[in-house]
MARLOVO-702999 format. One line per field, with one value per residue: residue in three letters; x, y, z of N, C-alpha, C, O in turn. Coordinates in steps of 0.1 Angstrom, whole numbers, plus 2048, in hexadecimal, padded with zeros to 3 digits. Layout:
resn <- (ALA, ...)
n.X <- (X, ...)
n.Y <- (Y, ...)
n.Z <- (Z, ...)
ca.X <- (X, ...)
ca.Y <- (Y, ...)
ca.Z <- (Z, ...)
c.X <- (X, ...)
c.Y <- (Y, ...)
c.Z <- (Z, ...)
o.X <- (X, ...)
o.Y <- (Y, ...)
o.Z <- (Z, ...)
# end
This chain:
resn <- (UNK, UNK, UNK, UNK, UNK, UNK, UNK, UNK, UNK, UNK, UNK, UNK, UNK, UNK, UNK, UNK, UNK, UNK, UNK, UNK, UNK, UNK, UNK, UNK, UNK, UNK, UNK, UNK, UNK, UNK, UNK, UNK, UNK, UNK, UNK, UNK, UNK, UNK, UNK, UNK, UNK, UNK, UNK, UNK, UNK, UNK, UNK, UNK, UNK, UNK, UNK, UNK, UNK, UNK, UNK, UNK, UNK, UNK, UNK, UNK, UNK, UNK, UNK, UNK, UNK, UNK, UNK, UNK, UNK, UNK, UNK, UNK, UNK, UNK, UNK, UNK, UNK, UNK, UNK, UNK, UNK, UNK, UNK, UNK, UNK, UNK, UNK, UNK, UNK, UNK, UNK, UNK, UNK, UNK, UNK, UNK, UNK, UNK, UNK, UNK, UNK, UNK, UNK, UNK, UNK, UNK, UNK, UNK, UNK, UNK, UNK, UNK, UNK, UNK, UNK, UNK, UNK, UNK, UNK, UNK, UNK, UNK, UNK, UNK, UNK, UNK, UNK, UNK, UNK, UNK, UNK, UNK, UNK, UNK, UNK, UNK, UNK, UNK, UNK, UNK, UNK, UNK, UNK, UNK, UNK, UNK, UNK, UNK, UNK, UNK, UNK, UNK, UNK, UNK, UNK, UNK, UNK, UNK, UNK, UNK, UNK, UNK, UNK, UNK, UNK, UNK, UNK, UNK, UNK, UNK, UNK, UNK, UNK, UNK, UNK, UNK, UNK, UNK, UNK, UNK, UNK, UNK, UNK, UNK, UNK)
n.X <- (2C3, 2A5, 291, 2A7, 2BC, 2D2, 2F1, 2F9, 313, 320, 334, 34A, 335, 322, 30C, 314, 30F, 316, 312, 2FD, 2E2, 2DA, 2C0, 2C2, 2BB, 2A8, 2A8, 28E, 289, 281, 286, 2A0, 2B2, 2CA, 2E4, 302, 30B, 326, 32C, 31D, 32A, 343, 34D, 33E, 328, 30E, 2ED, 2DC, 2C2, 2BE, 2B4, 2AD, 2A7, 29E, 29D, 28B, 289, 271, 27B, 285, 29E, 2B6, 2BC, 2DA, 2EF, 30F, 324, 32F, 351, 356, 348, 344, 342, 348, 352, 350, 345, 32C, 309, 2E9, 2CD, 2C3, 2CE, 2CE, 2D0, 2B9, 2AB, 2AB, 28C, 27E, 269, 26D, 263, 260, 27B, 283, 276, 281, 29D, 29D, 294, 2A9, 2C0, 2BA, 2A7, 28C, 269, 248, 248, 23F, 246, 24F, 250, 26B, 27D, 28E, 2AD, 2CA, 2E9, 30B, 32A, 34D, 34E, 334, 311, 2F3, 2D0, 2C0, 2A6, 296, 289, 277, 26F, 25D, 266, 264, 26B, 27F, 2A0, 2B5, 2D2, 2E1, 2FE, 30F, 30C, 30C, 320, 31A, 2FF, 2EC, 2D7, 2D8, 2DA, 2CD, 2DC, 2F5, 2FC, 2FD, 313, 327, 329, 33D, 355, 35F, 351, 338, 327, 32D, 315, 302, 306, 2FE, 2E4, 2D8, 2D1, 2BD, 2AA, 2A3, 297, 281, 274, 26E, 25C, 247, 23C)
n.Y <- (BA4, B96, B7A, B68, B4C, B42, B35, B37, B41, B3D, B54, B63, B6A, B76, B75, B6E, B73, B59, B4A, B45, B2E, B17, B07, AE5, AD6, AC1, ABB, AC2, AD6, AD1, AD1, AC0, AC0, AD4, AED, B00, B20, B20, B05, AFF, B0D, B03, AEF, AD8, AD4, AD3, AD5, AF3, B0B, B28, B4A, B5C, B7B, B8A, BA9, BBC, BD9, BF1, BF4, BDC, BD6, BC6, BC7, BC5, BBC, BC5, BB1, BB7, BBC, BB0, B98, B75, B63, B65, B81, BA3, B9D, BA0, B9A, B89, B9F, B9C, B85, B6B, B57, B3F, B3E, B26, B17, B2B, B37, B34, B49, B5D, B61, B6C, B85, B90, B90, BA1, BB9, BBD, BBF, BD1, BE3, BE4, BE1, BD5, BC8, BAF, B8F, B76, B54, B44, B2E, B11, B05, AF0, AFC, AF8, B00, B05, B03, B01, AF6, AFF, B02, B14, B2B, B3B, B5B, B75, B97, BB5, BD6, BF8, C0A, C1D, C12, C09, BFF, BEC, BF5, BE6, BCD, BCE, BDC, BEB, BF2, BED, BF2, BDC, BD7, BBB, BB2, BBC, BAE, B94, B97, B9A, B82, B67, B75, B78, B8A, B87, B74, B50, B42, B53, B56, B3D, B3E, B55, B51, B3D, B4C, B60, B50, B47, B5F, B66, B51, B58, B70)
n.Z <- (290, 28A, 295, 295, 29C, 2B5, 2C2, 2E4, 2F9, 31A, 32A, 33F, 351, 340, 323, 302, 2DF, 2C8, 2B0, 293, 28E, 275, 262, 257, 239, 222, 1FE, 1F8, 209, 223, 245, 255, 269, 27C, 27C, 283, 276, 270, 26E, 257, 244, 241, 231, 235, 226, 22D, 225, 224, 226, 212, 208, 1EA, 1DB, 1BD, 1AF, 199, 185, 176, 15D, 156, 160, 176, 198, 1A9, 1C4, 1D2, 1E3, 204, 20F, 227, 229, 22E, 21A, 1F8, 1F6, 1EA, 1D1, 1B7, 1BB, 1C0, 1C7, 1E1, 1F9, 210, 22E, 23A, 25A, 275, 27B, 26D, 254, 231, 221, 235, 23B, 223, 222, 23A, 234, 21E, 229, 23C, 22B, 216, 21F, 216, 211, 20B, 1F2, 1DA, 1DA, 1C2, 1BE, 1AE, 1A9, 1B7, 1C1, 1C5, 1D0, 1D0, 1DE, 1E3, 1FE, 20A, 209, 1FB, 1FC, 1E6, 1E5, 1CF, 1C6, 1B5, 1AE, 1A5, 1A9, 1B1, 1C4, 1DC, 1E3, 1FD, 204, 21E, 22C, 23B, 232, 216, 1FD, 1E7, 1D0, 1B3, 195, 179, 156, 145, 12F, 135, 14B, 140, 12F, 142, 14F, 15A, 15E, 177, 187, 192, 1AD, 1B0, 1B1, 1A8, 18C, 17E, 186, 17C, 15F, 162, 170, 15D, 14A, 159, 15C, 141, 13B, 14D, 144)
ca.X <- (2BD, 29A, 28F, 2B3, 2BF, 2E1, 2F6, 2FE, 31E, 322, 342, 34C, 327, 319, 30A, 317, 30A, 321, 310, 2F0, 2DF, 2D2, 2BA, 2C8, 2AF, 2AA, 2A6, 280, 288, 27C, 290, 2A4, 2BC, 2CF, 2F2, 306, 310, 334, 32B, 317, 334, 351, 350, 336, 31E, 300, 2E3, 2D5, 2BA, 2C0, 2AA, 2B2, 29D, 2A2, 294, 28B, 281, 268, 282, 28A, 2AC, 2B7, 2C4, 2E4, 2F7, 31D, 326, 339, 35D, 357, 340, 34D, 340, 348, 352, 353, 33F, 31E, 300, 2DB, 2C9, 2C2, 2D1, 2D1, 2CD, 2AC, 2AE, 2A4, 27E, 279, 263, 275, 25D, 263, 289, 284, 272, 28B, 2AA, 29B, 294, 2B7, 2CA, 2B7, 29E, 280, 25E, 23D, 24A, 238, 250, 24A, 25A, 270, 282, 296, 2B8, 2D6, 2F6, 317, 337, 359, 34D, 327, 307, 2E7, 2C3, 2BC, 298, 298, 27D, 279, 265, 25F, 266, 269, 26E, 28D, 2A8, 2BF, 2DA, 2E8, 30C, 317, 30A, 30D, 329, 313, 2F4, 2E7, 2D0, 2E0, 2D3, 2D0, 2E7, 302, 2FF, 301, 321, 331, 32A, 34A, 360, 362, 34A, 32D, 329, 32B, 307, 2FA, 308, 2F5, 2D6, 2D3, 2CA, 2B0, 2A1, 29F, 28E, 274, 26E, 268, 250, 23D, 238)
ca.Y <- (B9A, B90, B6C, B60, B43, B43, B2E, B41, B3B, B44, B59, B6D, B6D, B7C, B6D, B75, B6C, B54, B45, B42, B20, B15, AFA, ADC, AD2, AB8, AC2, AC8, AE1, ACC, AD2, AB3, AC2, AE1, AEE, B0D, B26, B1C, AF7, AFF, B14, AFD, AE3, ACD, AD2, AD1, ADD, AFC, B14, B37, B50, B66, B83, B91, BB4, BC2, BE6, BF2, BF3, BCE, BD5, BBE, BCC, BBC, BC1, BC1, BAC, BBE, BB5, BA9, B8C, B69, B5C, B6D, B90, BAB, B98, BA4, B8E, B8C, BAB, B97, B77, B68, B4A, B3D, B39, B1B, B19, B36, B34, B3A, B56, B67, B64, B75, B93, B95, B93, BAD, BC5, BBF, BC3, BDC, BEC, BE6, BD8, BD8, BC2, BA3, B86, B6B, B49, B41, B20, B0C, AFC, AEE, B02, AF3, B07, AFD, B03, AFF, AF2, B07, B01, B21, B2E, B47, B62, B81, BA1, BC2, BE0, C05, C13, C20, C07, C0F, BF4, BEC, BF6, BDC, BC1, BD0, BE7, BF4, BEB, BF5, BEA, BD7, BD2, BAD, BB0, BBF, BA2, B89, B99, B99, B75, B60, B7E, B79, B96, B82, B68, B44, B3D, B5C, B53, B33, B41, B5F, B4B, B37, B57, B66, B45, B48, B6C, B65, B48, B5E, B7C)
ca.Z <- (288, 290, 292, 293, 2A7, 2B7, 2CE, 2EE, 302, 326, 32B, 349, 356, 337, 318, 2F5, 2D3, 2C1, 2A3, 28F, 28B, 269, 260, 24D, 232, 217, 1F2, 1F7, 212, 230, 250, 25A, 273, 27E, 27D, 284, 269, 26E, 269, 249, 23B, 244, 228, 239, 21B, 233, 21D, 22C, 21D, 210, 1FF, 1E0, 1D4, 1B1, 1AE, 18C, 185, 16B, 150, 155, 165, 182, 1A3, 1AF, 1CF, 1D3, 1F1, 20C, 210, 234, 228, 22F, 20D, 1EC, 1F9, 1DE, 1C4, 1B4, 1BF, 1C0, 1CF, 1EF, 1FB, 21E, 234, 241, 267, 27B, 27E, 266, 247, 226, 21D, 23F, 239, 217, 227, 244, 22E, 215, 232, 241, 221, 20D, 226, 20E, 214, 202, 1E6, 1D8, 1D4, 1BA, 1BE, 1A1, 1A8, 1C2, 1BC, 1CF, 1CC, 1D8, 1DC, 1E9, 20D, 20F, 1FF, 1FE, 1F5, 1E2, 1E2, 1C7, 1C3, 1AE, 1B0, 19E, 1B4, 1AC, 1CF, 1E0, 1E9, 206, 209, 22B, 228, 242, 22A, 208, 1FA, 1DE, 1C9, 1A7, 18B, 16E, 14B, 144, 126, 13C, 154, 137, 12A, 14D, 155, 157, 160, 186, 18C, 19A, 1B5, 1A8, 1B1, 1A0, 17E, 178, 18A, 173, 153, 167, 173, 150, 144, 160, 159, 134, 13D, 155, 13E)
c.X <- (2B1, 298, 29B, 2B5, 2CE, 2E4, 2FC, 308, 31F, 331, 343, 33E, 31F, 317, 30D, 313, 316, 31E, 301, 2EE, 2D6, 2CB, 2C2, 2BB, 2B3, 2A7, 298, 27E, 283, 288, 293, 2AE, 2BF, 2DE, 2F6, 30A, 31E, 334, 327, 321, 342, 354, 348, 32C, 310, 2F7, 2DB, 2CE, 2BE, 2B5, 2B2, 2A6, 2A3, 298, 296, 284, 278, 26E, 288, 299, 2AC, 2C1, 2CD, 2EB, 306, 320, 331, 345, 35F, 34E, 349, 34C, 33F, 348, 356, 34D, 330, 315, 2F2, 2D8, 2C9, 2C6, 2D4, 2CC, 2BF, 2B0, 2A6, 296, 278, 274, 26B, 270, 260, 272, 28B, 281, 27C, 298, 2A8, 29B, 2A2, 2C0, 2C7, 2AD, 292, 276, 253, 23F, 242, 241, 248, 254, 25E, 274, 28A, 2A1, 2C2, 2E2, 300, 323, 342, 356, 33F, 31D, 2FA, 2DB, 2BE, 2AE, 298, 28A, 281, 26D, 267, 25D, 26B, 26B, 27C, 293, 2B3, 2C8, 2E1, 2F7, 315, 316, 30E, 316, 322, 308, 2F0, 2DF, 2D9, 2D6, 2D6, 2DB, 2F5, 306, 304, 310, 32C, 332, 337, 356, 363, 35C, 33F, 330, 327, 31D, 2FE, 2FB, 2FF, 2E6, 2D0, 2CC, 2BD, 2A6, 29B, 295, 281, 26D, 267, 25B, 244, 238, 229)
c.Y <- (B95, B82, B64, B57, B42, B39, B38, B3A, B44, B48, B64, B73, B76, B73, B74, B6C, B66, B4F, B42, B33, B20, B08, AF2, AD6, AC7, AC1, AC7, AD3, ADD, ACC, AC4, AB4, AD1, AE1, AFD, B13, B21, B0D, AF6, B04, B0F, AF1, AD7, ACA, ACF, ADA, AE6, B06, B22, B3C, B5A, B6E, B8B, B9C, BBB, BCF, BE6, BF1, BE5, BCC, BCD, BC5, BC2, BC3, BBC, BBE, BB4, BB6, BAD, B9C, B80, B61, B66, B7C, B97, BA7, B9E, B98, B93, B98, BA7, B88, B75, B5B, B4A, B38, B2D, B1F, B26, B32, B3B, B48, B61, B6B, B6E, B83, B98, B99, BA0, BBA, BC8, BC5, BCF, BE6, BEF, BDD, BDC, BD2, BB5, B99, B7B, B60, B45, B33, B1E, B03, AFA, AF4, AFD, AFB, AFF, AFB, B00, AFA, AF8, B02, B0F, B22, B3B, B4E, B6F, B8B, BAD, BCD, BED, C0F, C15, C14, C0D, C03, BF6, BEB, BEC, BCF, BC2, BDD, BF1, BEB, BF4, BEC, BE8, BD4, BC3, BAA, BB3, BB4, B97, B8B, B98, B8B, B6E, B69, B81, B85, B91, B76, B5B, B3E, B46, B59, B49, B36, B4C, B5A, B44, B42, B5D, B5C, B46, B55, B6C, B5C, B4F, B6C, B7C)
c.Z <- (290, 28C, 290, 29F, 2A8, 2C2, 2D7, 2F6, 30E, 327, 335, 34E, 34D, 32B, 30B, 2EA, 2CC, 2B3, 2A0, 28D, 27F, 268, 255, 246, 227, 20A, 1F0, 201, 220, 23A, 255, 265, 275, 27F, 27E, 277, 266, 268, 25A, 23F, 23C, 23B, 22C, 22E, 221, 22B, 226, 222, 21D, 207, 1F6, 1DB, 1C9, 1B0, 1A0, 18D, 179, 15E, 14D, 159, 173, 18C, 1A8, 1BA, 1CE, 1E1, 1F8, 20E, 21D, 234, 228, 222, 202, 1EE, 1EC, 1D1, 1C3, 1B6, 1BE, 1CA, 1DE, 1EF, 20A, 222, 23B, 24F, 26B, 27F, 277, 258, 23C, 222, 228, 23E, 22E, 21B, 230, 23D, 225, 21E, 237, 237, 219, 213, 21D, 213, 20A, 1F4, 1E6, 1D2, 1CC, 1BA, 1B0, 1A0, 1B5, 1BC, 1C7, 1C9, 1D6, 1D4, 1E2, 1F8, 212, 204, 204, 1F6, 1F2, 1DE, 1DC, 1C3, 1BB, 1B1, 1A7, 1A9, 1AE, 1B8, 1D2, 1E6, 1F1, 20C, 216, 229, 230, 23A, 21C, 205, 1F0, 1D7, 1BD, 19E, 17F, 162, 149, 13A, 12C, 145, 14B, 133, 135, 153, 151, 159, 16E, 18C, 196, 1A3, 1AC, 1A8, 1A9, 191, 178, 17C, 181, 166, 157, 16A, 167, 14A, 14B, 15D, 14B, 134, 144, 150, 13B)
o.X <- (2B2, 29D, 29A, 2B1, 2D5, 2DC, 302, 306, 31F, 33A, 33D, 33D, 316, 31F, 30A, 313, 320, 326, 2FA, 2F8, 2CC, 2D0, 2C7, 2B2, 2BE, 2A4, 295, 274, 280, 293, 28A, 2B3, 2B8, 2E4, 2EE, 30D, 321, 33C, 32C, 321, 34B, 35D, 34A, 327, 309, 2F9, 2D3, 2D3, 2C2, 2AE, 2BB, 29B, 2AD, 28C, 2A1, 27A, 278, 267, 28F, 29F, 2A2, 2CC, 2C9, 2EC, 308, 31E, 33C, 344, 367, 34E, 354, 355, 337, 340, 35E, 350, 32A, 319, 2EF, 2DF, 2CD, 2C1, 2DC, 2C4, 2BA, 2B9, 29C, 294, 26D, 27A, 271, 278, 263, 275, 293, 288, 280, 29D, 2B2, 2A1, 2A7, 2C8, 2D0, 2AA, 28D, 278, 255, 237, 23E, 244, 23D, 260, 255, 26F, 28E, 29E, 2C3, 2E6, 2FF, 327, 340, 35D, 33D, 321, 2F6, 2DD, 2B9, 2A9, 29A, 281, 28C, 262, 273, 254, 276, 26E, 285, 28D, 2BB, 2C5, 2E5, 2FC, 320, 31E, 314, 314, 324, 308, 2F0, 2E0, 2E1, 2CC, 2E2, 2E3, 2FF, 312, 30E, 317, 337, 33B, 33C, 361, 36A, 362, 33D, 33A, 320, 31A, 2F4, 2F1, 2F9, 2DD, 2C4, 2C1, 2B3, 29A, 28F, 28B, 276, 261, 25C, 251, 239, 230, 224)
o.Y <- (B90, B7D, B59, B5A, B41, B35, B42, B2E, B50, B3F, B6F, B7F, B7D, B6A, B80, B60, B6D, B51, B3D, B2C, B27, AFE, AF8, AD1, AC5, ACD, AD0, AD9, AE6, AC6, ABC, AAA, AD9, AD7, B05, B0B, B1E, B0A, AEF, B01, B15, AEA, ACC, ABE, AC8, AE6, AE1, B0A, B28, B35, B60, B68, B92, B9A, BBF, BD1, BDC, BEF, BE3, BC2, BCE, BC8, BB7, BD0, BB1, BC6, BB6, BA9, BA5, B95, B80, B59, B6F, B83, B92, BAD, BA0, B8D, B9E, B9B, BAF, B81, B7C, B54, B54, B2E, B2A, B29, B2A, B29, B45, B51, B6D, B76, B77, B8C, BA4, BA4, BA8, BC4, BD3, BCE, BD7, BF1, BFA, BD2, BE4, BD6, BAF, B99, B77, B62, B44, B2B, B27, AFC, B02, AF1, AFD, AFB, AF3, AF2, AFE, AF9, AF6, AFE, B15, B1B, B46, B47, B72, B86, BAF, BCC, BEE, C1B, C10, C0D, C15, BFE, C01, BE1, BE9, BC6, BB9, BE7, BFD, BDF, C00, BDF, BF0, BCE, BC0, BA1, BAC, BB0, B90, B81, B96, B89, B6F, B64, B8B, B8B, B98, B6F, B5C, B37, B42, B59, B4B, B31, B4B, B5E, B45, B40, B60, B61, B46, B55, B71, B60, B4C, B73, B86)
o.Z <- (29B, 282, 289, 2AA, 29E, 2CA, 2D3, 2FB, 30D, 326, 332, 350, 351, 328, 30A, 2EB, 2CA, 2AA, 2A8, 28A, 27E, 26E, 24C, 24D, 224, 20B, 1E7, 202, 228, 237, 259, 26B, 270, 284, 27A, 26D, 25A, 25F, 252, 234, 237, 23F, 227, 22D, 21A, 22A, 22E, 218, 228, 200, 1FA, 1D9, 1CB, 1AF, 19C, 194, 171, 154, 143, 156, 17A, 188, 1AB, 1BA, 1C9, 1EA, 1F2, 20E, 21E, 23E, 222, 220, 202, 1E9, 1E3, 1C7, 1CD, 1B1, 1BB, 1D3, 1E6, 1E7, 210, 21C, 240, 250, 266, 286, 27B, 252, 23F, 221, 224, 240, 22E, 218, 230, 240, 224, 21A, 238, 23A, 216, 20D, 21C, 219, 201, 1EA, 1F0, 1C6, 1D0, 1B7, 1A7, 197, 1BC, 1B2, 1D1, 1BD, 1E2, 1C8, 1E5, 1FE, 21E, 1F8, 20F, 1EA, 1FB, 1D5, 1E2, 1BF, 1BA, 1B5, 1A2, 1B1, 1A8, 1B5, 1CA, 1EE, 1EB, 216, 219, 224, 22C, 23C, 216, 20B, 1F1, 1D8, 1BE, 19F, 17B, 165, 14B, 13C, 128, 146, 14F, 132, 132, 15B, 145, 156, 171, 196, 1A0, 1A0, 1A2, 19F, 1A3, 18A, 16E, 175, 17E, 164, 150, 167, 166, 144, 145, 15B, 149, 12E, 141, 156, 136)
# end
């Protein structure tokens, strides 16, 4: 991971990586502190920024990833094409490009900001910075992050909502995304 920040612990005369550090932000996205990944995901509800990228193909289908079973949050659920944390001192847009490269190995896309919202689960609270793009190139999901990925027709997504197939943040995000896409046609 490039541009990541970690806590390092001395152990038996060598240094080992133990945990990422995330910025803590207000609802406007301004950094007001820092915390470890564990602190952010342990029910503290420290607001930390994440990026989402929604990828549409030329047929208007939406690419979704199925989260790997080794993920600590929502394993095995279908989710946005790209989703990841913004690291401490990293710009949101830089995190978007980094996460897209890490998860799908794509570049050369032009992201469009869609919206920002606060999502709260049972264990964390995120400031989601949601973007979309149109992309027709090859997508090569990182198998350590993603178990599979494919394009979905919007009507198939609509019919699957509420059936425990998607992550709980994707379900309310999808209608907002469609609304933005209609407005920006």
